[in-house]
Structures are given as structure tokens and as C-alpha cells.
All heavy atoms as a GROMACS GRO file, in nm:
protein
  437
    1MET      N    1   1.969   0.268  -0.714
    1MET     CA    2   1.825   0.277  -0.731
    1MET      C    3   1.788   0.416  -0.779
    1MET      O    4   1.836   0.516  -0.730
    1MET     CB    5   1.750   0.247  -0.598
    1MET     CG    6   1.598   0.253  -0.611
    1MET     SD    7   1.533   0.171  -0.466
    1MET     CE    8   1.410   0.294  -0.424
    2ASP      N    9   1.704   0.422  -0.879
    2ASP     CA   10   1.658   0.547  -0.939
    2ASP      C   11   1.547   0.606  -0.854
    2ASP      O   12   1.447   0.539  -0.826
    2ASP     CB   13   1.610   0.521  -1.081
    2ASP     CG   14   1.576   0.646  -1.153
    2ASP    OD1   15   1.600   0.755  -1.099
    2ASP    OD2   16   1.532   0.639  -1.272
    3HIS      N   17   1.565   0.728  -0.810
    3HIS     CA   18   1.464   0.791  -0.721
    3HIS      C   19   1.369   0.885  -0.794
    3HIS      O   20   1.287   0.948  -0.730
    3HIS     CB   21   1.536   0.864  -0.601
    3HIS     CG   22   1.607   0.774  -0.516
    3HIS    ND1   23   1.543   0.691  -0.426
    3HIS    CD2   24   1.737   0.747  -0.497
    3HIS    CE1   25   1.628   0.621  -0.360
    3HIS    NE2   26   1.751   0.654  -0.399
    4ASP      N   27   1.375   0.888  -0.926
    4ASP     CA   28   1.282   0.969  -1.000
    4ASP      C   29   1.142   0.903  -0.994
    4ASP      O   30   1.125   0.784  -1.000
    4ASP     CB   31   1.321   0.982  -1.151
    4ASP     CG   32   1.453   1.061  -1.166
    4ASP    OD1   33   1.482   1.143  -1.079
    4ASP    OD2   34   1.521   1.036  -1.266
    5LEU      N   35   1.041   0.991  -0.979
    5LEU     CA   36   0.908   0.940  -0.976
    5LEU      C   37   0.858   0.904  -1.115
    5LEU      O   38   0.880   0.984  -1.211
    5LEU     CB   39   0.810   1.044  -0.910
    5LEU     CG   40   0.842   1.075  -0.766
    5LEU    CD1   41   0.745   1.182  -0.716
    5LEU    CD2   42   0.834   0.951  -0.681
    6PRO      N   43   0.795   0.793  -1.133
    6PRO     CA   44   0.748   0.751  -1.265
    6PRO      C   45   0.622   0.825  -1.299
    6PRO      O   46   0.554   0.882  -1.215
    6PRO     CB   47   0.718   0.604  -1.247
    6PRO     CG   48   0.676   0.592  -1.106
    6PRO     CD   49   0.766   0.693  -1.032
    7ASP      N   50   0.588   0.827  -1.430
    7ASP     CA   51   0.461   0.883  -1.472
    7ASP      C   52   0.356   0.777  -1.440
    7ASP      O   53   0.356   0.666  -1.492
    7ASP     CB   54   0.465   0.901  -1.628
    7ASP     CG   55   0.337   0.950  -1.682
    7ASP    OD1   56   0.244   0.990  -1.600
    7ASP    OD2   57   0.323   0.957  -1.803
    8VAL      N   58   0.269   0.813  -1.348
    8VAL     CA   59   0.171   0.718  -1.304
    8VAL      C   60   0.038   0.726  -1.380
    8VAL      O   61  -0.060   0.663  -1.352
    8VAL     CB   62   0.139   0.729  -1.150
    8VAL    CG1   63   0.262   0.691  -1.067
    8VAL    CG2   64   0.088   0.869  -1.116
    9GLY      N   65   0.034   0.812  -1.479
    9GLY     CA   66  -0.084   0.830  -1.559
    9GLY      C   67  -0.174   0.939  -1.504
    9GLY      O   68  -0.130   1.027  -1.431
   10THR      N   69  -0.302   0.932  -1.535
   10THR     CA   70  -0.399   1.031  -1.491
   10THR      C   71  -0.446   0.998  -1.353
   10THR      O   72  -0.492   0.889  -1.324
   10THR     CB   73  -0.521   1.028  -1.587
   10THR    OG1   74  -0.472   1.049  -1.722
   10THR    CG2   75  -0.617   1.135  -1.549
   11VAL      N   76  -0.422   1.094  -1.260
   11VAL     CA   77  -0.462   1.078  -1.120
   11VAL      C   78  -0.605   1.136  -1.108
   11VAL      O   79  -0.630   1.252  -1.150
   11VAL     CB   80  -0.367   1.147  -1.023
   11VAL    CG1   81  -0.414   1.135  -0.880
   11VAL    CG2   82  -0.227   1.084  -1.041
   12GLU      N   83  -0.694   1.060  -1.051
   12GLU     CA   84  -0.835   1.104  -1.036
   12GLU      C   85  -0.880   1.071  -0.892
   12GLU      O   86  -0.808   1.004  -0.818
   12GLU     CB   87  -0.924   1.027  -1.135
   12GLU     CG   88  -0.884   1.050  -1.279
   12GLU     CD   89  -0.967   0.966  -1.377
   12GLU    OE1   90  -1.084   0.942  -1.348
   12GLU    OE2   91  -0.910   0.928  -1.478
   13PHE      N   92  -0.997   1.120  -0.855
   13PHE     CA   93  -1.056   1.094  -0.728
   13PHE      C   94  -1.198   1.041  -0.742
   13PHE      O   95  -1.267   1.076  -0.838
   13PHE     CB   96  -1.065   1.222  -0.642
   13PHE     CG   97  -0.930   1.275  -0.600
   13PHE    CD1   98  -0.859   1.364  -0.682
   13PHE    CD2   99  -0.870   1.232  -0.484
   13PHE    CE1  100  -0.739   1.411  -0.644
   13PHE    CE2  101  -0.745   1.284  -0.446
   13PHE     CZ  102  -0.681   1.370  -0.525
   14ALA      N  103  -1.236   0.953  -0.651
   14ALA     CA  104  -1.375   0.902  -0.648
   14ALA      C  105  -1.419   0.901  -0.503
   14ALA      O  106  -1.336   0.880  -0.414
   14ALA     CB  107  -1.382   0.760  -0.705
   15VAL      N  108  -1.546   0.927  -0.476
   15VAL     CA  109  -1.601   0.919  -0.344
   15VAL      C  110  -1.685   0.791  -0.336
   15VAL      O  111  -1.780   0.771  -0.413
   15VAL     CB  112  -1.686   1.042  -0.309
   15VAL    CG1  113  -1.745   1.027  -0.172
   15VAL    CG2  114  -1.599   1.169  -0.317
   16ILE      N  115  -1.647   0.703  -0.245
   16ILE     CA  116  -1.713   0.574  -0.225
   16ILE      C  117  -1.750   0.566  -0.075
   16ILE      O  118  -1.658   0.566   0.010
   16ILE     CB  119  -1.624   0.456  -0.271
   16ILE    CG1  120  -1.590   0.473  -0.422
   16ILE    CG2  121  -1.699   0.326  -0.247
   16ILE    CD1  122  -1.486   0.379  -0.470
   17ASP      N  123  -1.876   0.554  -0.043
   17ASP     CA  124  -1.920   0.549   0.098
   17ASP      C  125  -1.856   0.662   0.177
   17ASP      O  126  -1.804   0.637   0.290
   17ASP     CB  127  -1.888   0.411   0.161
   17ASP     CG  128  -1.971   0.302   0.096
   17ASP    OD1  129  -2.083   0.327   0.050
   17ASP    OD2  130  -1.923   0.184   0.101
   18ASP      N  131  -1.863   0.780   0.129
   18ASP     CA  132  -1.814   0.902   0.193
   18ASP      C  133  -1.660   0.898   0.213
   18ASP      O  134  -1.608   0.981   0.292
   18ASP     CB  135  -1.882   0.926   0.326
   18ASP     CG  136  -2.027   0.954   0.308
   18ASP    OD1  137  -2.066   1.020   0.212
   18ASP    OD2  138  -2.108   0.912   0.396
   19LEU      N  139  -1.590   0.815   0.147
   19LEU     CA  140  -1.443   0.806   0.155
   19LEU      C  141  -1.388   0.852   0.021
   19LEU      O  142  -1.423   0.795  -0.084
   19LEU     CB  143  -1.399   0.662   0.186
   19LEU     CG  144  -1.250   0.644   0.207
   19LEU    CD1  145  -1.204   0.721   0.330
   19LEU    CD2  146  -1.224   0.495   0.229
   20ARG      N  147  -1.299   0.955   0.028
   20ARG     CA  148  -1.236   1.006  -0.096
   20ARG      C  149  -1.116   0.921  -0.132
   20ARG      O  150  -1.020   0.912  -0.054
   20ARG     CB  151  -1.198   1.153  -0.079
   20ARG     CG  152  -1.152   1.222  -0.200
   20ARG     CD  153  -1.136   1.370  -0.172
   20ARG     NE  154  -1.100   1.440  -0.292
   20ARG     CZ  155  -0.995   1.516  -0.305
   20ARG    NH1  156  -0.909   1.529  -0.207
   20ARG    NH2  157  -0.967   1.576  -0.416
   21ILE      N  158  -1.123   0.856  -0.252
   21ILE     CA  159  -1.016   0.767  -0.292
   21ILE      C  160  -0.943   0.828  -0.412
   21ILE      O  161  -1.004   0.870  -0.510
   21ILE     CB  162  -1.080   0.630  -0.341
   21ILE    CG1  163  -1.167   0.572  -0.237
   21ILE    CG2  164  -0.966   0.534  -0.387
   21ILE    CD1  165  -1.094   0.526  -0.111
   22ARG      N  166  -0.811   0.834  -0.400
   22ARG     CA  167  -0.727   0.878  -0.512
   22ARG      C  168  -0.675   0.756  -0.590
   22ARG      O  169  -0.628   0.659  -0.525
   22ARG     CB  170  -0.605   0.957  -0.462
   22ARG     CG  171  -0.518   1.010  -0.572
   22ARG     CD  172  -0.407   1.094  -0.523
   22ARG     NE  173  -0.315   1.010  -0.445
   22ARG     CZ  174  -0.204   1.049  -0.404
   22ARG    NH1  175  -0.158   1.174  -0.428
   22ARG    NH2  176  -0.121   0.974  -0.336
   23TYR      N  177  -0.686   0.764  -0.720
   23TYR     CA  178  -0.633   0.652  -0.800
   23TYR      C  179  -0.576   0.702  -0.931
   23TYR      O  180  -0.595   0.818  -0.965
   23TYR     CB  181  -0.748   0.550  -0.832
   23TYR     CG  182  -0.863   0.603  -0.914
   23TYR    CD1  183  -0.863   0.584  -1.052
   23TYR    CD2  184  -0.963   0.675  -0.857
   23TYR    CE1  185  -0.966   0.634  -1.129
   23TYR    CE2  186  -1.070   0.726  -0.932
   23TYR     CZ  187  -1.069   0.705  -1.067
   23TYR     OH  188  -1.170   0.754  -1.147
   24ALA      N  189  -0.496   0.620  -0.992
   24ALA     CA  190  -0.430   0.656  -1.116
   24ALA      C  191  -0.459   0.551  -1.224
   24ALA      O  192  -0.463   0.429  -1.194
   24ALA     CB  193  -0.280   0.668  -1.097
   25ARG      N  194  -0.479   0.594  -1.345
   25ARG     CA  195  -0.492   0.507  -1.460
   25ARG      C  196  -0.380   0.532  -1.556
   25ARG      O  197  -0.342   0.645  -1.579
   25ARG     CB  198  -0.624   0.535  -1.535
   25ARG     CG  199  -0.749   0.506  -1.457
   25ARG     CD  200  -0.868   0.546  -1.540
   25ARG     NE  201  -0.991   0.527  -1.468
   25ARG     CZ  202  -1.080   0.430  -1.497
   25ARG    NH1  203  -1.056   0.355  -1.602
   25ARG    NH2  204  -1.188   0.420  -1.428
   26SER      N  205  -0.320   0.427  -1.605
   26SER     CA  206  -0.213   0.444  -1.701
   26SER      C  207  -0.208   0.323  -1.795
   26SER      O  208  -0.276   0.226  -1.773
   26SER     CB  209  -0.078   0.458  -1.632
   26SER     OG  210  -0.041   0.340  -1.560
   27GLY      N  211  -0.131   0.336  -1.900
   27GLY     CA  212  -0.118   0.226  -1.993
   27GLY      C  213  -0.232   0.226  -2.090
   27GLY      O  214  -0.314   0.323  -2.098
   28VAL      N  215  -0.244   0.120  -2.165
   28VAL     CA  216  -0.349   0.103  -2.266
   28VAL      C  217  -0.469   0.034  -2.205
   28VAL      O  218  -0.456  -0.040  -2.106
   28VAL     CB  219  -0.296   0.028  -2.387
   28VAL    CG1  220  -0.190   0.108  -2.462
   28VAL    CG2  221  -0.247  -0.108  -2.354
   29ASN      N  222  -0.582   0.047  -2.263
   29ASN     CA  223  -0.706  -0.014  -2.216
   29ASN      C  224  -0.720  -0.151  -2.282
   29ASN      O  225  -0.823  -0.177  -2.348
   29ASN     CB  226  -0.826   0.074  -2.240
   29ASN     CG  227  -0.822   0.194  -2.156
   29ASN    OD1  228  -0.780   0.195  -2.046
   29ASN    ND2  229  -0.873   0.305  -2.206
   30GLN      N  230  -0.622  -0.238  -2.265
   30GLN     CA  231  -0.627  -0.374  -2.322
   30GLN      C  232  -0.588  -0.470  -2.208
   30GLN      O  233  -0.516  -0.436  -2.114
   30GLN     CB  234  -0.530  -0.391  -2.435
   30GLN     CG  235  -0.560  -0.312  -2.558
   30GLN     CD  236  -0.450  -0.334  -2.662
   30GLN    OE1  237  -0.332  -0.338  -2.628
   30GLN    NE2  238  -0.490  -0.354  -2.784
   31GLY      N  239  -0.632  -0.591  -2.224
   31GLY     CA  240  -0.588  -0.696  -2.124
   31GLY      C  241  -0.664  -0.687  -1.996
   31GLY      O  242  -0.770  -0.626  -1.986
   32VAL      N  243  -0.607  -0.748  -1.895
   32VAL     CA  244  -0.669  -0.755  -1.763
   32VAL      C  245  -0.623  -0.637  -1.674
   32VAL      O  246  -0.505  -0.616  -1.663
   32VAL     CB  247  -0.626  -0.890  -1.696
   32VAL    CG1  248  -0.686  -0.902  -1.556
   32VAL    CG2  249  -0.670  -1.009  -1.784
   33PRO      N  250  -0.716  -0.565  -1.615
   33PRO     CA  251  -0.676  -0.454  -1.526
   33PRO      C  252  -0.607  -0.513  -1.405
   33PRO      O  253  -0.633  -0.622  -1.359
   33PRO     CB  254  -0.808  -0.391  -1.487
   33PRO     CG  255  -0.912  -0.443  -1.581
   33PRO     CD  256  -0.862  -0.577  -1.632
   34VAL      N  257  -0.513  -0.430  -1.351
   34VAL     CA  258  -0.441  -0.467  -1.231
   34VAL      C  259  -0.472  -0.359  -1.120
   34VAL      O  260  -0.462  -0.244  -1.149
   34VAL     CB  261  -0.293  -0.473  -1.254
   34VAL    CG1  262  -0.217  -0.499  -1.128
   34VAL    CG2  263  -0.262  -0.578  -1.359
   35LEU      N  264  -0.511  -0.408  -1.003
   35LEU     CA  265  -0.537  -0.319  -0.893
   35LEU      C  266  -0.425  -0.334  -0.790
   35LEU      O  267  -0.406  -0.443  -0.737
   35LEU     CB  268  -0.671  -0.348  -0.828
   35LEU     CG  269  -0.705  -0.271  -0.705
   35LEU    CD1  270  -0.718  -0.122  -0.736
   35LEU    CD2  271  -0.833  -0.325  -0.642
   36LEU      N  272  -0.351  -0.231  -0.766
   36LEU     CA  273  -0.242  -0.232  -0.668
   36LEU      C  274  -0.288  -0.152  -0.548
   36LEU      O  275  -0.324  -0.036  -0.562
   36LEU     CB  276  -0.113  -0.173  -0.725
   36LEU     CG  277  -0.059  -0.233  -0.851
   36LEU    CD1  278   0.057  -0.155  -0.909
   36LEU    CD2  279  -0.020  -0.381  -0.832
   37THR      N  280  -0.287  -0.209  -0.431
   37THR     CA  281  -0.324  -0.141  -0.309
   37THR      C  282  -0.205  -0.136  -0.214
   37THR      O  283  -0.120  -0.225  -0.214
   37THR     CB  284  -0.442  -0.206  -0.237
   37THR    OG1  285  -0.408  -0.339  -0.201
   37THR    CG2  286  -0.563  -0.207  -0.335
   38SER      N  287  -0.200  -0.040  -0.129
   38SER     CA  288  -0.089  -0.030  -0.033
   38SER      C  289  -0.140   0.023   0.100
   38SER      O  290  -0.244   0.095   0.104
   38SER     CB  291   0.021   0.066  -0.084
   38SER     OG  292  -0.034   0.198  -0.105
   39PRO      N  293  -0.078  -0.011   0.210
   39PRO     CA  294  -0.123   0.035   0.337
   39PRO      C  295  -0.086   0.180   0.359
   39PRO      O  296   0.009   0.232   0.297
   39PRO     CB  297  -0.046  -0.055   0.439
   39PRO     CG  298   0.072  -0.096   0.365
   39PRO     CD  299   0.034  -0.101   0.215
   40TRP      N  300  -0.156   0.245   0.449
   40TRP     CA  301  -0.126   0.383   0.490
   40TRP      C  302   0.011   0.386   0.553
   40TRP      O  303   0.043   0.291   0.629
   40TRP     CB  304  -0.233   0.435   0.587
   40TRP     CG  305  -0.210   0.568   0.633
   40TRP    CD1  306  -0.155   0.609   0.755
   40TRP    CD2  307  -0.240   0.689   0.564
   40TRP    NE1  308  -0.146   0.741   0.761
   40TRP    CE2  309  -0.196   0.798   0.649
   40TRP    CE3  310  -0.289   0.720   0.444
   40TRP    CZ2  311  -0.209   0.929   0.609
   40TRP    CZ3  312  -0.307   0.849   0.406
   40TRP    CH2  313  -0.264   0.951   0.486
   41PRO      N  314   0.099   0.474   0.533
   41PRO     CA  315   0.091   0.598   0.459
   41PRO      C  316   0.157   0.591   0.322
   41PRO      O  317   0.197   0.690   0.268
   41PRO     CB  318   0.166   0.696   0.549
   41PRO     CG  319   0.279   0.613   0.597
   41PRO     CD  320   0.218   0.473   0.616
   42GLU      N  321   0.168   0.474   0.264
   42GLU     CA  322   0.226   0.462   0.130
   42GLU      C  323   0.140   0.531   0.027
   42GLU      O  324   0.028   0.567   0.048
   42GLU     CB  325   0.240   0.314   0.097
   42GLU     CG  326   0.342   0.239   0.178
   42GLU     CD  327   0.485   0.288   0.156
   42GLU    OE1  328   0.516   0.337   0.048
   42GLU    OE2  329   0.564   0.273   0.251
   43SER      N  330   0.199   0.551  -0.092
   43SER     CA  331   0.127   0.613  -0.201
   43SER      C  332   0.141   0.531  -0.325
   43SER      O  333   0.210   0.424  -0.326
   43SER     CB  334   0.181   0.757  -0.224
   43SER     OG  335   0.308   0.748  -0.290
   44ILE      N  336   0.089   0.581  -0.433
   44ILE     CA  337   0.098   0.509  -0.563
   44ILE      C  338   0.242   0.498  -0.607
   44ILE      O  339   0.281   0.410  -0.681
   44ILE     CB  340   0.014   0.568  -0.673
   44ILE    CG1  341   0.042   0.718  -0.689
   44ILE    CG2  342  -0.135   0.547  -0.641
   44ILE    CD1  343  -0.040   0.786  -0.795
   45TYR      N  344   0.327   0.590  -0.558
   45TYR     CA  345   0.468   0.585  -0.592
   45TYR      C  346   0.546   0.471  -0.526
   45TYR      O  347   0.658   0.446  -0.561
   45TYR     CB  348   0.536   0.720  -0.566
   45TYR     CG  349   0.476   0.827  -0.653
   45TYR    CD1  350   0.398   0.926  -0.605
   45TYR    CD2  351   0.501   0.825  -0.792
   45TYR    CE1  352   0.341   1.024  -0.685
   45TYR    CE2  353   0.448   0.923  -0.874
   45TYR     CZ  354   0.372   1.021  -0.823
   45TYR     OH  355   0.314   1.113  -0.905
   46ALA      N  356   0.488   0.406  -0.427
   46ALA     CA  357   0.548   0.287  -0.364
   46ALA      C  358   0.572   0.177  -0.466
   46ALA      O  359   0.656   0.090  -0.448
   46ALA     CB  360   0.462   0.238  -0.246
   47PHE      N  361   0.498   0.185  -0.579
   47PHE     CA  362   0.506   0.080  -0.680
   47PHE      C  363   0.599   0.117  -0.800
   47PHE      O  364   0.601   0.050  -0.899
   47PHE     CB  365   0.368   0.046  -0.734
   47PHE     CG  366   0.274  -0.002  -0.629
   47PHE    CD1  367   0.176   0.084  -0.577
   47PHE    CD2  368   0.286  -0.129  -0.577
   47PHE    CE1  369   0.089   0.037  -0.480
   47PHE    CE2  370   0.200  -0.173  -0.478
   47PHE     CZ  371   0.101  -0.089  -0.429
   48ARG      N  372   0.680   0.222  -0.780
   48ARG     CA  373   0.761   0.275  -0.890
   48ARG      C  374   0.856   0.171  -0.948
   48ARG      O  375   0.885   0.177  -1.067
   48ARG     CB  376   0.836   0.397  -0.848
   48ARG     CG  377   0.948   0.374  -0.745
   48ARG     CD  378   1.019   0.504  -0.711
   48ARG     NE  379   1.088   0.494  -0.586
   48ARG     CZ  380   1.042   0.531  -0.471
   48ARG    NH1  381   0.921   0.578  -0.464
   48ARG    NH2  382   1.115   0.518  -0.362
   49ASP      N  383   0.898   0.071  -0.871
   49ASP     CA  384   0.989  -0.030  -0.926
   49ASP      C  385   0.919  -0.140  -1.003
   49ASP      O  386   0.980  -0.203  -1.087
   49ASP     CB  387   1.070  -0.094  -0.810
   49ASP     CG  388   1.163   0.007  -0.746
   49ASP    OD1  389   1.207   0.108  -0.810
   49ASP    OD2  390   1.193  -0.010  -0.624
   50VAL      N  391   0.787  -0.163  -0.979
   50VAL     CA  392   0.717  -0.266  -1.052
   50VAL      C  393   0.634  -0.210  -1.172
   50VAL      O  394   0.595  -0.288  -1.257
   50VAL     CB  395   0.624  -0.347  -0.962
   50VAL    CG1  396   0.706  -0.423  -0.855
   50VAL    CG2  397   0.516  -0.260  -0.900
   51LEU      N  398   0.612  -0.081  -1.175
   51LEU     CA  399   0.535  -0.024  -1.284
   51LEU      C  400   0.589  -0.056  -1.422
   51LEU      O  401   0.515  -0.095  -1.512
   51LEU     CB  402   0.517   0.130  -1.268
   51LEU     CG  403   0.422   0.168  -1.148
   51LEU    CD1  404   0.419   0.320  -1.139
   51LEU    CD2  405   0.287   0.106  -1.164
   52PRO      N  406   0.725  -0.041  -1.443
   52PRO     CA  407   0.775  -0.074  -1.576
   52PRO      C  408   0.754  -0.220  -1.615
   52PRO      O  409   0.732  -0.255  -1.730
   52PRO     CB  410   0.925  -0.042  -1.564
   52PRO     CG  411   0.934   0.055  -1.455
   52PRO     CD  412   0.830   0.016  -1.357
   53VAL      N  413   0.760  -0.313  -1.519
   53VAL     CA  414   0.740  -0.454  -1.544
   53VAL      C  415   0.595  -0.482  -1.582
   53VAL      O  416   0.564  -0.563  -1.667
   53VAL     CB  417   0.779  -0.539  -1.418
   53VAL    CG1  418   0.751  -0.684  -1.442
   53VAL    CG2  419   0.927  -0.520  -1.386
   54LEU      N  420   0.503  -0.406  -1.525
   54LEU     CA  421   0.363  -0.423  -1.555
   54LEU      C  422   0.320  -0.354  -1.685
   54LEU      O  423   0.208  -0.372  -1.733
   54LEU     CB  424   0.277  -0.365  -1.441
   54LEU     CG  425   0.290  -0.438  -1.307
   54LEU    CD1  426   0.216  -0.361  -1.203
   54LEU    CD2  427   0.241  -0.578  -1.318
   55GLY      N  428   0.411  -0.278  -1.740
   55GLY     CA  429   0.382  -0.212  -1.867
   55GLY      C  430   0.318  -0.077  -1.853
   55GLY      O  431   0.255  -0.028  -1.946
   56CYS      N  432   0.326  -0.018  -1.735
   56CYS     CA  433   0.261   0.111  -1.711
   56CYS      C  434   0.350   0.222  -1.758
   56CYS      O  435   0.467   0.217  -1.761
   56CYS     CB  436   0.228   0.132  -1.566
   56CYS     SG  437   0.111   0.006  -1.504
   0.00000   0.00000   0.00000
């Protein structure tokens, strides 16, 4: 298994109902957006094995 972290795109923050949310955008702005969520304490890097399949 490759342990290198993938390029997850641009990481940004948004505040929603006083909760600071970190999110990443990557890929092209075509097609249907995909929202991947994970339980605490996982991070966006938990999806490193599926990102290439999704085209990110």
C-alpha cells in the first residue's frame, strides 16, 4: 500500500452554525459533485485510496 498523501486540492474552511468546517475541492467543475464524509478523528486523507477512482 502506498502511504504517500494524495493531492486533495484546495483546502478551505467555512463556518456553519458556529462550527468551523474544513473541506477540499479538487478535480474539474463538471459532472455531479461528490461529498465524502468521515467520522471523527478521520481526515480527508482517509479517502486516499478512492480519490484516484473518483477522478480527483
